[in-house]
C-alpha positions, 0 to 999 in steps of 0.5 A: 755771264756764265758763272762757275758755280750756282748762286748760294744765296736766296733769290731776291736778297741783296746777298744774291745780287752781290754774288752775281755782280762779284762773279761777273766782275771777277770773270771780266777782270780775269779775261785781261790777265793773259797775253796769249803766251803759252809760258804765261799760262804755266807760270800763273798756274804754278804760282796759284798752285804754290801760293807764290806771292810773286805771282799772286801779287802781280795781278790787280784783283778787283775790289772796292778798295778805291785805289783808282778813281774810276774803280767800281766803288762801294756806292756803285755796289750799293746802288746796283744792289738797290741798297741805300748808299749811305744808310749806316747799317752793318749790312752795308759793311757786310755786303762790301766784305762779301763782294771783296771776298767773292770777286777775288774768288771769282777772279782767281777761279777764272784765271785758273780755269783759263790757264788750265784750258789753254794748257790742254 
């Protein structure tokens, strides 16, 4: 997948892999936001620019919340990164927090990019 920015982490680190996974998952989720209606692009873009909770809370942003049974999970992430799923270290929590931050950033960045692209 094409990412909007370069990976800021050293290659071959768990953080590098988490960043890549978060970017891919955020971009993929953003592709489902719009239904092709022109007014939707403007409404969403205005909501992002104004930090309107009615718009921002309307969408299901990917995360490791476990809200739905088939969601991407913390154990899935640890397996994809190559980290022992239940090692009990702080790194597991740090990687999960990193994923949640970066998948949200990736999602909103891609939603904004799609909206802007379709308004020009």
